[in-house]
Residue, then its C-alpha position, 0 to 999 in steps of 0.5 A: x882960608x887962602x893960599x899961604x906962600x910965606x916962608x915955605x921950606x924946601x922939601x929937604x928943610x927939616x929942622x932938627x933943633x928944639x925951638x921955643x915950646x910956645x912956637x908950635x901951633x899944635x902937638x902930635x903924639x906917637x899915635x898920629x903916625x904909623x912909621x911904616x916906611x921907617x920900619x919897611x925901608x933899609x938904609x942903602x945907596x944906589x949911585x947918587x941916591x941913598x936911603x938914610x935914617x935919622x931921629x927927630x928928638x922929643x920936643x922938636x918943632x917941625x913943619x906940619x900941613x893942615x890940608x883941610x885949611x890949605x895951610x902949613x903950620x908948626x907942630x911939636x913932636x911929643x916923642x922921638x920921631x924916626x925919619x927915613x929919607x931919600x937923598x940925592x948927593x945928600x939933598x933930600x927928595x922925600x921923607x916920612x917926616x910929619x909934613x910929608x905924611x900929612x901932605x900925602x893924606x889927601x891922596x891916601x884917603x881918596x885913592x880907589x880902584x886902579x891907581x897911577x902914581x907919578x914919582x916913587x920917592x920912598x914909596x910912601x903913597x903906594x905903601x899907605x894906600x895898597x890895602x884899599x885899591x885894586x892896582x897901583x902903577x908907579x911911574x919913576x924917571x930915575x932907574x937908580x931910585x927904582x933899584x934902591x926903593x921899589x924892591x923894598x916896597x913892592x907887592x903883587x898889586x904894584x907895577x913899576x914903569x921907568x918913564x917920565x910921568x909927562x911922557x907916560x900921561x901923553x902916550x899911554x892908553x891905560x885908564x885909571x880911577x885915581x892919579x896921584x902926582x908927587x914929583x916936585x923937589x920943594x913946596x914952590x914948584x907945584x904952584x906952576x905945574x898943578x893945573x897943567x898936570x891935572x889937565x894932562x892927566x884927564x885923558x888917562x882917567x876912567x869915567x868918574x876918575x880923579x887927579x891929585x897933585x902934591x900940595x894942591x890944597x895949599x895953592x887953591x884952598x880946600x874948598x875950591x876947584x882947580x880949573 
């Protein structure tokens, strides 16, 4: 299975109306997701950024992500799905909808040791991997996002760094076992940046360390190595 570029939505394109029941590739039930972020985060606003909540009603067909095949698909929610979103002037940067959760699982399952995360978002990555790693440094460019989100997700393992991830990767002397980068606002942009980001991050890896970028499976296929 190769790259599937046809019709990818922007990151804030989360359909909320019920469409044909026959259009979904698969169903998901309530046991498939933990809803950790919806439980953890409270609504609020700092500057132009806000945490907002909504519910995808039972029967809604939304975008999903099959990382093992490197493809997007359509899934039908067989329950009322609570969603929390980070917005900037009303436009969504990140949420915990099915697509976002499923497209993050590659990083969450592979994370180990000392981890570096580029992009705080709603705190999904550090929250879901915190129990299996030793430490998590999070680099976030926007101070308003830090003020809105970090105190709600922070644990003793986590450290927030106010910086641009590109600058940090070029300048830090610290080494990590695992580096995750999720800074892109829609599904097209990683295509142009993933290879360069992976190359830049190599200088910050410990021996045997790995780099993961959001949606990398979509662009190179699940069994291919990115050069």
